[in-house]
PALOLUM-818773 format. One record per residue (C-alpha): x, y, z negated; residue number from 1. Coordinates in nm, 4 decimals, padded with zeros to 6 digits. Each point is the difference from the previous one (the first is absolute). Layout:
BEGIN
+----------+----------+----------+-----+
!       px !       py !       pz ! seq !
+----------+----------+----------+-----+
!        X !        Y !        Z ! NUM !
...
+----------+----------+----------+-----+
This chain:
BEGIN
+----------+----------+----------+-----+
!       px !       py !       pz ! seq !
+----------+----------+----------+-----+
!  02.9196 ! -05.1032 !  03.7359 !   1 !
! -00.2832 ! -00.0786 ! -00.2375 !   2 !
! -00.2957 ! -00.1875 !  00.1497 !   3 !
! -00.3190 !  00.1741 !  00.0997 !   4 !
! -00.3169 ! -00.0669 ! -00.1975 !   5 !
! -00.1368 ! -00.2012 !  00.2923 !   6 !
!  00.2689 ! -00.2660 ! -00.0542 !   7 !
! -00.1359 ! -00.0938 ! -00.3420 !   8 !
! -00.2994 ! -00.2155 ! -00.0805 !   9 !
! -00.2836 !  00.1542 ! -00.1994 !  10 !
!  00.1082 ! -00.1915 ! -00.3126 !  11 !
!  00.3604 !  00.1158 !  00.0386 !  12 !
! -00.1007 !  00.3614 !  00.0551 !  13 !
! -00.2327 ! -00.0058 ! -00.3008 !  14 !
!  00.2924 ! -00.1164 ! -00.2158 !  15 !
!  00.2189 !  00.2769 !  00.1397 !  16 !
! -00.2618 !  00.2652 ! -00.0656 !  17 !
! -00.0662 ! -00.1191 ! -00.3556 !  18 !
!  00.3684 !  00.0004 ! -00.0921 !  19 !
!  00.1561 !  00.3361 !  00.0806 !  20 !
!  00.2693 !  00.0278 ! -00.2669 !  21 !
!  00.2864 ! -00.2230 ! -00.1134 !  22 !
! -00.1737 ! -00.0525 ! -00.3351 !  23 !
! -00.3192 ! -00.1159 !  00.1722 !  24 !
!  00.1947 ! -00.2345 !  00.2272 !  25 !
!  00.1875 ! -00.1382 ! -00.3013 !  26 !
! -00.3330 ! -00.0784 ! -00.1669 !  27 !
! -00.1298 ! -00.1670 !  00.3175 !  28 !
!  00.3065 ! -00.2216 !  00.0366 !  29 !
!  00.0197 ! -00.0919 ! -00.3660 !  30 !
! -00.3607 ! -00.1180 !  00.0153 !  31 !
!  00.0822 ! -00.2444 !  00.2807 !  32 !
!  00.0966 ! -00.3552 ! -00.0999 !  33 !
!  00.3738 ! -00.0511 !  00.0299 !  34 !
!  00.1023 ! -00.2119 !  00.2987 !  35 !
!  00.2058 ! -00.2807 ! -00.1544 !  36 !
!  00.0462 ! -00.1558 !  00.3473 !  37 !
! -00.1189 ! -00.3405 ! -00.1236 !  38 !
! -00.0685 ! -00.1161 !  00.3555 !  39 !
!  00.3374 !  00.1153 !  00.1305 !  40 !
!  00.1875 !  00.3258 !  00.0333 !  41 !
! -00.1787 !  00.2935 !  00.1590 !  42 !
!  00.0746 !  00.3535 !  00.1084 !  43 !
! -00.3178 !  00.1471 !  00.1384 !  44 !
! -00.1135 !  00.3431 !  00.1126 !  45 !
! -00.2512 !  00.2400 ! -00.1529 !  46 !
! -00.2703 ! -00.1483 !  00.2222 !  47 !
!  00.0621 ! -00.3474 ! -00.1384 !  48 !
!  00.0223 !  00.1270 ! -00.3592 !  49 !
! -00.3484 !  00.1467 !  00.0435 !  50 !
! -00.1297 ! -00.3284 !  00.1456 !  51 !
!  00.1657 ! -00.2264 ! -00.2569 !  52 !
! -00.0562 !  00.2337 ! -00.2965 !  53 !
!  00.3395 ! -00.0786 ! -00.1516 !  54 !
!  00.3576 !  00.1253 !  00.0255 !  55 !
!  00.3503 ! -00.0589 ! -00.1306 !  56 !
!  00.2460 !  00.2851 ! -00.0521 !  57 !
!  00.1059 !  00.0603 !  00.3609 !  58 !
! -00.3499 ! -00.0502 !  00.1383 !  59 !
! -00.1299 !  00.2522 ! -00.2549 !  60 !
!  00.2740 !  00.2480 !  00.0880 !  61 !
! -00.0938 ! -00.0257 !  00.3678 !  62 !
! -00.3685 !  00.0446 ! -00.0817 !  63 !
!  00.0804 !  00.3104 ! -00.2036 !  64 !
!  00.2064 !  00.1345 !  00.2897 !  65 !
! -00.2887 ! -00.0436 !  00.2444 !  66 !
! -00.2607 !  00.1545 ! -00.2312 !  67 !
!  00.2064 !  00.2971 ! -00.1136 !  68 !
!  00.1419 !  00.0649 !  00.3464 !  69 !
! -00.3545 !  00.1026 !  00.0934 !  70 !
!  00.0117 !  00.2590 ! -00.2797 !  71 !
!  00.3269 !  00.1583 !  00.1029 !  72 !
!  00.2630 ! -00.2134 ! -00.1760 !  73 !
!  00.2958 ! -00.1356 !  00.2017 !  74 !
!  00.0188 ! -00.3840 !  00.0098 !  75 !
!  00.2969 ! -00.0407 ! -00.2353 !  76 !
!  00.0942 ! -00.3177 ! -00.1855 !  77 !
!  00.2447 ! -00.0473 ! -00.2859 !  78 !
!  00.1799 ! -00.3334 !  00.0284 !  79 !
!  00.1882 ! -00.1551 ! -00.2921 !  80 !
!  00.2741 ! -00.2594 !  00.0128 !  81 !
!  00.0415 ! -00.2404 ! -00.2941 !  82 !
!  00.2628 ! -00.2533 ! -00.1014 !  83 !
! -00.2580 ! -00.2794 !  00.0320 !  84 !
! -00.1031 !  00.1133 !  00.3523 !  85 !
! -00.3599 !  00.0469 ! -00.1209 !  86 !
! -00.0256 !  00.3518 !  00.1335 !  87 !
! -00.2786 !  00.2486 ! -00.0724 !  88 !
! -00.1488 !  00.2552 !  00.2400 !  89 !
! -00.2282 !  00.2942 ! -00.0740 !  90 !
! -00.1476 !  00.3014 !  00.1757 !  91 !
!  00.1621 !  00.3300 ! -00.0974 !  92 !
! -00.1051 !  00.3614 !  00.0439 !  93 !
!  00.1204 !  00.3485 ! -00.0866 !  94 !
! -00.2060 !  00.2925 ! -00.1295 !  95 !
!  00.0798 !  00.3419 ! -00.1454 !  96 !
!  00.0493 ! -00.1681 ! -00.3392 !  97 !
!  00.2379 ! -00.2729 !  00.1152 !  98 !
!  00.0238 ! -00.3549 !  00.1349 !  99 !
! -00.2584 ! -00.2636 ! -00.0897 ! 100 !
! -00.1059 ! -00.3462 !  00.1137 ! 101 !
! -00.2908 ! -00.2364 !  00.0579 ! 102 !
!  00.0692 ! -00.3682 ! -00.0598 ! 103 !
! -00.1507 ! -00.3414 ! -00.0722 ! 104 !
!  00.1784 ! -00.2612 ! -00.2070 ! 105 !
! -00.0499 ! -00.2946 ! -00.2294 ! 106 !
!  00.1829 !  00.2065 ! -00.2626 ! 107 !
! -00.1582 !  00.3046 ! -00.1621 ! 108 !
!  00.3248 !  00.1943 ! -00.0020 ! 109 !
!  00.0447 ! -00.0225 !  00.3770 ! 110 !
! -00.3180 !  00.1790 !  00.1061 ! 111 !
! -00.0135 !  00.3623 !  00.1148 ! 112 !
!  00.1507 !  00.3128 ! -00.1526 ! 113 !
! -00.1293 !  00.3537 ! -00.0365 ! 114 !
!  00.1690 !  00.2596 !  00.2263 ! 115 !
!  00.2309 !  00.1329 ! -00.2696 ! 116 !
!  00.3430 ! -00.1188 !  00.1155 ! 117 !
!  00.2526 !  00.2516 !  00.1335 ! 118 !
!  00.1462 ! -00.2354 !  00.2602 ! 119 !
! -00.0793 ! -00.3359 !  00.1570 ! 120 !
!  00.2970 ! -00.1401 ! -00.1925 ! 121 !
! -00.1471 !  00.1191 ! -00.3298 ! 122 !
! -00.3245 ! -00.1711 !  00.0972 ! 123 !
!  00.1879 ! -00.3205 !  00.0821 ! 124 !
!  00.1822 !  00.0118 ! -00.3333 ! 125 !
! -00.3346 ! -00.0008 ! -00.1836 ! 126 !
! -00.0450 ! -00.3607 !  00.1174 ! 127 !
!  00.3348 ! -00.1312 ! -00.1261 ! 128 !
! -00.1129 ! -00.1043 ! -00.3487 ! 129 !
! -00.3377 ! -00.1557 !  00.0941 ! 130 !
!  00.1678 ! -00.1922 !  00.2825 ! 131 !
!  00.2022 ! -00.2113 ! -00.2398 ! 132 !
! -00.1530 ! -00.3422 ! -00.0589 ! 133 !
!  00.1640 ! -00.3431 ! -00.0056 ! 134 !
!  00.1708 !  00.0621 !  00.3351 ! 135 !
! -00.0701 !  00.3556 !  00.1195 ! 136 !
!  00.2425 !  00.2909 !  00.0021 ! 137 !
! -00.0130 !  00.2910 !  00.2440 ! 138 !
!  00.3200 !  00.0506 !  00.1989 ! 139 !
! -00.1099 !  00.2452 !  00.2696 ! 140 !
! -00.2792 !  00.2067 !  00.1514 ! 141 !
! -00.0939 !  00.1598 !  00.3316 ! 142 !
! -00.2674 !  00.2430 !  00.1154 ! 143 !
! -00.1260 ! -00.1220 !  00.3352 ! 144 !
! -00.2148 !  00.1920 !  00.2492 ! 145 !
! -00.2213 ! -00.2507 !  00.1809 ! 146 !
! -00.0001 !  00.2286 !  00.3031 ! 147 !
!  00.3526 ! -00.1305 !  00.0597 ! 148 !
! -00.1586 ! -00.3255 !  00.1160 ! 149 !
! -00.1221 !  00.1695 !  00.3156 ! 150 !
! -00.3066 ! -00.1604 !  00.1572 ! 151 !
!  00.0005 ! -00.3049 ! -00.2299 ! 152 !
! -00.3572 ! -00.0502 ! -00.1230 ! 153 !
!  00.0315 ! -00.0045 ! -00.3802 ! 154 !
! -00.3489 !  00.1434 ! -00.0489 ! 155 !
! -00.2319 ! -00.2411 !  00.1820 ! 156 !
!  00.1998 ! -00.3136 !  00.0881 ! 157 !
! -00.2009 ! -00.3209 ! -00.0200 ! 158 !
!  00.2918 ! -00.2290 ! -00.0888 ! 159 !
!  00.2919 ! -00.0021 ! -00.2412 ! 160 !
!  00.2512 !  00.2803 !  00.0518 ! 161 !
!  00.3341 ! -00.1650 ! -00.0708 ! 162 !
!  00.1755 !  00.2540 !  00.2235 ! 163 !
! -00.0954 !  00.2693 ! -00.2486 ! 164 !
!  00.1327 ! -00.2049 ! -00.2896 ! 165 !
!  00.3318 ! -00.0463 !  00.1811 ! 166 !
!  00.0103 !  00.3706 !  00.0808 ! 167 !
! -00.0187 !  00.0789 ! -00.3731 ! 168 !
!  00.2592 ! -00.2649 ! -00.0876 ! 169 !
!  00.2439 !  00.1388 !  00.2564 ! 170 !
! -00.0610 !  00.3644 ! -00.0904 ! 171 !
!  00.2995 !  00.1633 ! -00.1769 ! 172 !
! -00.0657 !  00.0179 ! -00.3745 ! 173 !
!  00.1709 !  00.2309 ! -00.2460 ! 174 !
!  00.1572 ! -00.1614 ! -00.3023 ! 175 !
! -00.1510 !  00.0234 ! -00.3464 ! 176 !
!  00.2538 ! -00.0925 ! -00.2634 ! 177 !
! -00.1036 ! -00.0872 ! -00.3548 ! 178 !
!  00.2287 ! -00.1042 ! -00.2810 ! 179 !
!  00.0266 ! -00.3690 ! -00.0792 ! 180 !
! -00.0521 !  00.0821 ! -00.3670 ! 181 !
! -00.3322 !  00.1729 !  00.0676 ! 182 !
! -00.1126 ! -00.2785 !  00.2309 ! 183 !
!  00.0828 ! -00.2659 ! -00.2603 ! 184 !
! -00.1974 !  00.1928 ! -00.2634 ! 185 !
! -00.3009 !  00.0254 !  00.2301 ! 186 !
!  00.0218 ! -00.3687 !  00.0934 ! 187 !
!  00.0230 ! -00.1011 ! -00.3661 ! 188 !
! -00.2989 !  00.2140 ! -00.0895 ! 189 !
! -00.2053 ! -00.1434 !  00.2869 ! 190 !
!  00.0960 ! -00.3595 ! -00.0793 ! 191 !
! -00.0885 !  00.0385 ! -00.3677 ! 192 !
! -00.3321 !  00.1652 !  00.0852 ! 193 !
! -00.1023 ! -00.2773 !  00.2431 ! 194 !
!  00.1008 ! -00.2669 ! -00.2487 ! 195 !
! -00.2368 !  00.1547 ! -00.2518 ! 196 !
! -00.2746 !  00.1033 !  00.2449 ! 197 !
!  00.0294 ! -00.2272 !  00.3060 ! 198 !
! -00.3266 !  00.1168 !  00.1573 ! 199 !
!  00.0416 !  00.3737 ! -00.0559 ! 200 !
!  00.1855 !  00.2660 !  00.1925 ! 201 !
!  00.2387 !  00.2296 ! -00.1873 ! 202 !
! -00.1229 !  00.3538 ! -00.0545 ! 203 !
!  00.2886 !  00.1314 ! -00.2084 ! 204 !
!  00.1547 !  00.2253 !  00.2663 ! 205 !
!  00.0857 !  00.3592 ! -00.0824 ! 206 !
! -00.1189 !  00.1649 !  00.3231 ! 207 !
! -00.3686 ! -00.0925 ! -00.0024 ! 208 !
! -00.1059 !  00.3658 !  00.0019 ! 209 !
!  00.1227 !  00.0102 !  00.3618 ! 210 !
! -00.2024 ! -00.3020 !  00.1141 ! 211 !
! -00.2810 !  00.0726 !  00.2451 ! 212 !
+----------+----------+----------+-----+
């Protein structure tokens, strides 16, 4: 059950009221400094994201879930599995026009998507190409309802929530298979781009019209 207004601080509630749509929440999260976890790994709640004013991908997904839950969206996450075990998590939603997402990442191609995808799988597939870097390659995905965690406090917890991370790791993922030939082409393209532009992010992907 979503929290009552009285459970939020004034600052938290102001953020919720100013960001009523997935696009607005995407803009809010993208404006936050990325949490590179320089002082050690973290997995903090929406309350701590607001206090610290930073977030990595999973923290941002949880923040989006808390904000948009107050505007009628179920708290759904999309979890990716990768061959390098550097998984990515985003908030997902469904409208009359299709599935979309809200996400924070160090990589431009892994942010949110407009709600234009017929299925959650189609949405997941839109991340396959941008996921490829020196080590990354998507192998599976899962749509996870945070309500399945019961009374676990993923909204306001004061400490790190490693139980939630383990819950996502253990959750059954559906396989995404891509051809080795396509993967090798993407890896070659990425490697050549970074050799030429080591401080830039690639923006050569074909599906940018679907980005949030």
